[in-house]
C-alpha positions as CSV (number, residue, x, y, z in Angstrom):
1,X,14.3,4.0,33.4
2,X,14.9,4.1,29.6
3,X,15.1,7.3,27.5
4,X,13.1,6.6,24.3
5,X,14.0,7.3,20.7
6,X,10.7,7.5,18.9
7,X,9.6,7.2,15.2
8,X,7.7,10.1,13.5
9,X,5.2,8.8,10.9
10,X,5.1,11.0,7.8
11,X,1.4,10.6,6.9
12,X,0.1,13.0,4.2
13,X,-2.3,14.8,6.6
14,X,0.5,15.7,9.0
15,X,1.6,19.2,9.8
16,X,5.0,20.2,8.4
17,X,5.8,22.4,11.4
18,X,4.0,21.4,14.7
19,X,6.1,18.4,15.8
20,X,9.4,20.1,14.7
21,X,8.4,23.2,16.8
22,X,7.7,21.0,19.8
23,X,11.0,19.2,19.4
24,X,12.9,22.4,18.8
25,X,14.3,21.3,15.4
26,X,14.1,22.6,11.9
27,X,11.2,21.4,9.7
28,X,12.1,19.2,6.8
29,X,9.3,20.4,4.6
30,X,7.6,17.0,4.7
31,X,4.5,16.3,6.8
32,X,5.1,14.9,10.2
33,X,1.9,13.4,11.5
34,X,2.4,11.2,14.6
35,X,5.3,10.5,17.0
36,X,4.8,7.0,18.5
37,X,5.9,6.1,22.0
38,X,5.4,2.5,23.0
39,X,5.9,-1.1,21.9
40,X,3.6,-1.3,18.9
41,X,5.3,-3.6,16.3
42,X,4.7,-1.1,13.6
43,X,7.1,1.5,15.1
44,X,8.4,0.5,18.5
45,X,10.3,3.0,20.6
46,X,14.0,2.3,20.8
47,X,16.3,2.4,23.9
48,X,20.0,1.8,24.6
49,X,19.2,-1.9,25.3
50,X,17.2,-2.4,22.2
51,X,13.6,-1.8,21.0
52,X,11.0,-1.5,23.7
53,X,9.0,-4.5,22.5
54,X,12.3,-6.6,22.6
55,X,12.8,-5.5,26.2
56,X,9.3,-6.5,27.2
57,X,9.4,-9.8,25.3
58,X,12.6,-10.7,27.1
59,X,11.1,-10.2,30.6
60,X,7.4,-9.1,30.6
61,X,7.0,-9.3,34.4
62,X,10.1,-7.3,35.0
63,X,9.1,-4.5,32.6
64,X,5.3,-4.5,33.0
65,X,4.8,-5.8,36.5
66,X,2.7,-8.8,37.6
67,X,-0.6,-6.8,37.7
68,X,-0.4,-5.7,34.1
69,X,0.7,-9.0,32.8
70,X,-2.1,-10.8,34.7
71,X,-4.7,-8.4,33.4
72,X,-3.6,-7.6,29.8
73,X,-1.0,-10.3,28.9
74,X,2.7,-9.9,28.2
75,X,2.5,-6.7,26.2
76,X,2.3,-3.0,26.8
77,X,-1.4,-2.3,26.7
78,X,-1.3,1.2,25.4
79,X,0.3,3.3,22.6
80,X,1.1,7.0,23.3
81,X,1.4,9.5,20.5
82,X,1.9,13.1,19.7
83,X,-0.5,13.8,16.9
84,X,-0.1,16.8,14.5
85,X,-3.0,17.3,12.1
86,X,-2.3,19.8,9.3
87,X,-5.2,18.5,7.2
88,X,-8.3,16.4,8.0
89,X,-7.9,12.7,9.0
90,X,-10.2,10.0,7.7
91,X,-13.8,9.7,8.9
92,X,-13.6,6.5,11.0
93,X,-14.8,4.4,13.9
94,X,-13.2,1.6,15.9
95,X,-14.6,-1.8,16.9
96,X,-15.4,-3.1,20.4
97,X,-13.4,-6.0,21.8
98,X,-15.8,-8.7,20.6
99,X,-16.1,-7.2,17.1
100,X,-12.3,-7.0,16.8
101,X,-11.8,-10.6,17.9
102,X,-14.5,-11.9,15.5
103,X,-13.3,-9.7,12.6
104,X,-9.6,-10.7,13.1
105,X,-10.5,-14.4,13.3
106,X,-12.6,-14.2,10.1
107,X,-9.8,-12.5,8.1
108,X,-7.2,-14.9,9.4
109,X,-9.4,-17.8,8.3
110,X,-9.8,-16.2,4.9
111,X,-6.1,-16.0,4.5
112,X,-5.9,-12.3,4.1
113,X,-2.3,-11.1,4.8
114,X,-2.1,-8.7,7.8
115,X,-0.3,-6.2,5.5
116,X,-2.8,-6.4,2.7
117,X,-4.3,-3.0,1.7
118,X,-7.8,-4.4,1.9
119,X,-7.3,-6.0,5.4
120,X,-9.6,-4.4,8.0
121,X,-8.6,-6.1,11.3
122,X,-4.9,-6.0,11.8
123,X,-5.2,-7.4,15.3
124,X,-7.8,-8.8,17.8
125,X,-7.9,-5.8,20.1
126,X,-10.3,-2.9,20.5
127,X,-9.0,0.7,20.1
128,X,-10.6,3.2,22.5
129,X,-8.6,6.4,22.5
130,X,-8.2,9.8,24.2
131,X,-6.9,13.0,22.5
132,X,-5.7,15.9,24.7
133,X,-5.1,19.2,23.0
134,X,-1.7,21.0,23.2
135,X,-3.0,23.7,20.9
136,X,-6.5,24.7,19.8
137,X,-7.7,21.4,18.3
138,X,-10.6,21.0,15.8
139,X,-12.4,17.8,15.2
140,X,-15.7,15.9,14.6
141,X,-17.1,13.4,17.1
142,X,-20.3,11.5,17.4
143,X,-23.6,12.1,15.7
144,X,-25.4,15.3,16.2
145,X,-29.2,15.4,16.5
146,X,-30.5,14.4,13.0
147,X,-32.7,17.6,12.8
148,X,-29.6,19.7,13.3
149,X,-27.8,17.9,10.5
150,X,-30.9,18.3,8.3
151,X,-30.8,22.1,8.9
152,X,-27.1,22.3,8.1
153,X,-27.5,20.3,4.9
154,X,-30.7,22.1,3.8
155,X,-29.0,25.5,4.1
156,X,-26.6,24.5,1.2
157,X,-29.6,24.6,-1.2
158,X,-28.4,21.6,-3.2
159,X,-31.4,19.8,-4.8
160,X,-29.8,16.4,-4.8
161,X,-29.3,16.6,-1.0
162,X,-33.0,17.1,-0.3
163,X,-33.9,13.4,0.0
164,X,-31.3,13.1,2.7
165,X,-32.8,16.1,4.5
166,X,-36.2,14.4,4.4
167,X,-34.8,11.2,5.8
168,X,-33.1,13.0,8.7
169,X,-36.5,14.2,9.9
170,X,-37.8,10.6,10.1
171,X,-38.2,8.7,13.4
172,X,-36.6,6.9,15.2
173,X,-33.4,8.9,15.1
174,X,-31.0,6.0,15.1
175,X,-32.8,4.5,12.0
176,X,-32.7,7.8,10.2
177,X,-29.0,8.2,10.8
178,X,-28.3,4.7,9.6
179,X,-30.4,5.1,6.5
180,X,-28.7,8.4,5.6
181,X,-25.2,7.3,6.2
182,X,-25.8,4.1,4.2
183,X,-27.3,6.0,1.3
184,X,-24.4,8.4,1.2
185,X,-21.8,5.7,1.2
186,X,-23.4,3.5,-1.4
187,X,-24.6,6.2,-3.8
188,X,-23.4,6.3,-7.4
189,X,-19.8,7.7,-7.2
190,X,-20.2,10.0,-10.2
191,X,-23.5,11.4,-9.0
192,X,-22.1,11.9,-5.4
193,X,-19.0,13.6,-6.7
194,X,-21.2,16.2,-8.5
195,X,-23.3,16.6,-5.4
196,X,-20.2,17.2,-3.2
197,X,-18.9,19.7,-5.7
198,X,-22.1,21.7,-5.5
199,X,-22.1,21.4,-1.7
200,X,-18.5,22.7,-1.5
201,X,-19.3,25.8,-3.5
202,X,-22.3,26.5,-1.3
203,X,-20.4,25.8,1.9
204,X,-17.6,28.1,0.8
205,X,-20.1,30.9,0.1
206,X,-21.9,30.5,3.4
207,X,-18.9,30.2,5.6
208,X,-19.4,30.1,9.3
209,X,-20.6,26.7,10.5
210,X,-20.3,25.5,6.9
211,X,-16.6,26.5,6.4
212,X,-15.1,23.2,7.7
213,X,-17.0,21.2,5.0
214,X,-15.6,23.5,2.2
215,X,-12.2,22.7,3.6
216,X,-12.9,19.0,3.6
217,X,-14.1,19.1,0.0
218,X,-10.9,21.0,-0.9
219,X,-8.8,18.1,0.5
220,X,-11.1,15.3,-0.7
221,X,-13.0,16.5,-3.8
222,X,-16.0,14.4,-4.6
223,X,-15.7,12.3,-1.4
224,X,-19.1,11.3,0.2
225,X,-17.4,11.6,3.5
226,X,-17.7,15.4,3.1
227,X,-21.5,15.1,3.4
228,X,-21.3,12.3,6.0
229,X,-19.1,14.7,8.1
230,X,-22.1,17.0,8.4
231,X,-23.9,14.3,10.5
232,X,-21.3,14.7,13.3
233,X,-20.8,17.2,16.1
234,X,-18.0,19.7,15.6
235,X,-15.7,19.9,18.6
236,X,-13.1,22.6,19.3
237,X,-10.8,21.8,22.2
238,X,-8.7,24.3,24.0
239,X,-5.2,23.4,25.3
240,X,-5.6,21.0,28.2
241,X,-9.1,19.8,27.2
242,X,-9.6,16.2,26.0
243,X,-12.0,14.0,24.1
244,X,-12.6,10.3,24.8
245,X,-13.6,8.1,21.8
246,X,-15.1,4.7,22.6
247,X,-16.1,1.9,20.3
248,X,-18.4,2.7,17.4
249,X,-18.2,6.5,17.8
250,X,-17.6,8.1,14.3
251,X,-15.0,10.8,14.4
252,X,-12.3,12.7,12.4
253,X,-9.6,15.1,13.5
254,X,-9.4,18.3,11.4
255,X,-6.5,20.4,12.7
256,X,-4.3,20.8,15.7
257,X,-1.6,19.3,17.9
258,X,-2.4,16.9,20.8
259,X,-1.2,14.0,22.9
260,X,-3.1,10.9,22.0
261,X,-3.3,7.6,23.9
262,X,-5.1,4.4,22.9
263,X,-5.3,0.7,23.5
264,X,-2.4,-1.0,21.6
265,X,-4.3,-1.7,18.3
266,X,-4.4,-0.6,14.7
267,X,-8.0,-1.5,13.9
268,X,-9.7,1.3,12.0
269,X,-12.9,1.2,10.0
270,X,-12.9,4.1,7.5
271,X,-15.9,5.5,5.5
272,X,-14.4,8.5,3.7
273,X,-11.9,11.4,3.6
274,X,-9.0,9.0,2.9
275,X,-7.2,7.2,0.0
276,X,-6.9,4.1,2.3
277,X,-9.2,1.0,2.3
278,X,-12.9,1.8,2.9
279,X,-15.0,-1.1,4.2
280,X,-18.6,0.3,4.2
281,X,-20.5,-2.8,5.2
282,X,-18.2,-3.5,8.2
283,X,-18.2,0.2,9.2
284,X,-22.0,0.3,9.2
285,X,-22.0,-2.9,11.4
286,X,-19.6,-1.3,13.9
287,X,-20.9,2.3,14.1
288,X,-23.3,3.2,17.0
289,X,-26.1,5.3,15.6
290,X,-26.7,7.2,18.8
291,X,-26.9,11.1,18.6
292,X,-25.2,12.6,21.7
293,X,-23.3,15.8,22.6
294,X,-19.6,15.0,22.9
295,X,-18.3,15.2,26.4
296,X,-15.2,17.4,26.6
297,X,-12.9,16.2,29.5
298,X,-11.0,18.5,31.8
299,X,-8.5,17.0,34.1
300,X,-9.3,16.3,37.8
301,X,-6.6,17.6,40.1
302,X,-5.3,15.5,43.0
303,X,-3.4,16.5,46.1
304,X,-0.1,15.4,44.5
305,X,-0.6,17.8,41.6
306,X,-1.4,15.0,39.2
307,X,-4.3,16.0,36.9
308,X,-6.1,12.9,35.7
309,X,-8.2,12.5,32.5
310,X,-10.9,10.0,33.7
311,X,-12.0,7.4,31.1
312,X,-14.0,4.2,31.5
313,X,-11.4,1.7,30.3
314,X,-8.3,0.2,32.0
315,X,-5.8,-0.3,29.1
316,X,-4.6,3.3,29.6
317,X,-4.6,6.1,32.1
318,X,-3.5,9.6,31.0
319,X,-2.6,12.4,33.4
320,X,-0.4,15.4,33.5
321,X,1.7,17.5,35.8
322,X,2.1,21.2,35.3
323,X,5.0,22.0,37.6
324,X,5.8,25.7,38.5
325,X,9.2,26.9,39.6
326,X,10.1,25.5,43.0
327,X,7.5,22.7,43.0
328,X,8.3,19.9,45.4
329,X,9.5,16.5,44.0
330,X,6.7,14.0,43.1
331,X,7.1,10.3,43.6
332,X,5.8,8.4,40.6
333,X,6.9,4.9,41.6
334,X,4.2,2.5,40.5
335,X,3.6,-1.2,40.2
336,X,2.5,-0.7,36.6
337,X,4.6,0.4,33.5
338,X,4.8,4.2,32.7
339,X,5.8,6.5,29.8
340,X,6.6,10.1,30.8
341,X,6.4,12.7,28.0
342,X,7.6,16.3,28.5
343,X,5.8,19.0,26.4
344,X,7.1,22.2,28.1
345,X,10.1,23.3,30.2
346,X,12.9,21.0,31.2
347,X,11.6,18.7,34.0
348,X,13.6,15.7,35.3
349,X,12.5,12.1,35.6
350,X,14.9,10.6,38.0
351,X,18.3,11.7,36.6
352,X,17.0,12.1,33.0
353,X,16.3,15.7,31.9
354,X,13.5,15.9,29.4
355,X,13.3,18.6,26.7
356,X,9.9,19.2,25.1
357,X,8.9,16.1,23.0
358,X,11.3,13.8,24.9
359,X,10.1,10.7,26.8
360,X,11.2,7.9,29.1
361,X,9.8,4.4,29.8
362,X,9.7,3.5,33.5
363,X,9.4,-0.2,34.2
364,X,6.9,-1.4,36.8
365,X,8.2,-0.9,40.4
366,X,11.2,1.2,39.4
367,X,11.8,4.3,41.6
368,X,10.7,7.4,39.7
369,X,10.8,11.0,41.0
370,X,9.6,14.0,39.0
371,X,11.4,17.3,39.7
372,X,12.1,20.6,37.9
373,X,9.8,22.9,36.0
374,X,7.6,22.1,33.0
375,X,4.6,20.0,31.9
376,X,4.8,16.2,31.8
377,X,2.2,13.7,30.6
378,X,2.1,10.4,32.4
379,X,0.8,7.3,30.6
380,X,0.1,4.1,32.5
381,X,-2.6,1.4,33.0
382,X,-5.3,0.6,35.6
383,X,-4.4,-2.8,37.1
């Protein structure tokens, strides 16, 4: 197995303290948003034998196993991260596999460079994802019932928002949500900035359920995403709880530290709360306008002590082991590739001792035994 050296991405929304505290190192004063573990070309993990993507490219079957290569091709199908949100992330959604393939092909045909700021589809893959809280974690996920959003917005008492309130009471609900989100994102920017400023003052005064939107407006003044965020369910995860985000589900993370796993893609459609490229027409095509309560996942325990977060896709499978003092060794040998990440204690993977924030890559079929005390997340695939 290979001990991994991982890149920390310094995005502006990152916490300045959460990842350093996990790693037991001094903060630099700069935001540290995401620590990537995997073989994504944007920031592949490094090993003593070279980068992880170089190892896989040299011998995919040896590193990934026949099952994974047959099902997903000669690449690691997932990307594992530690995510530390100190400020809100962009309001976004991800395409399904067919949408990603079509969008990528269209932009390739148009000759748009992959690194161009206005490029939407960086690859031809979908990006379902799972976030598991390590600390209390605050986010937005999926559309709430339009009538609930109408009440939340109406309570602000902002005259220019009344037309949106009326639209949210229309039927059917999916058409009402589409019309309101479209109207918000295509409104005159100066008029919307004034509306958001008024709404922010009211939200700050009201507090309670309105407080998060005052915070959003503080970070992104005048952004229509502040009002669009009021269409979504607010979700607060406790440590160990998780949230699965499938294709077309609008979401934004607000604050907290978590372990995130996703299909190995960088396709993001943004509609606000960001200085990055916003593609409103494509986002409206991808988003699923379906009000629903978000399903908070809790892990399902197995006789081996493995606690599995059940999701409907095969590119990744996330589980964890919470090992008390004196726990028996656990055999993790698998025909599929694995990344093991410690978040507490000093457990051992084989002969490698892992401090919090440290990880190893276990090639398919390689003997792997987990011993010692602590909490370890296991990332692999279903193949």
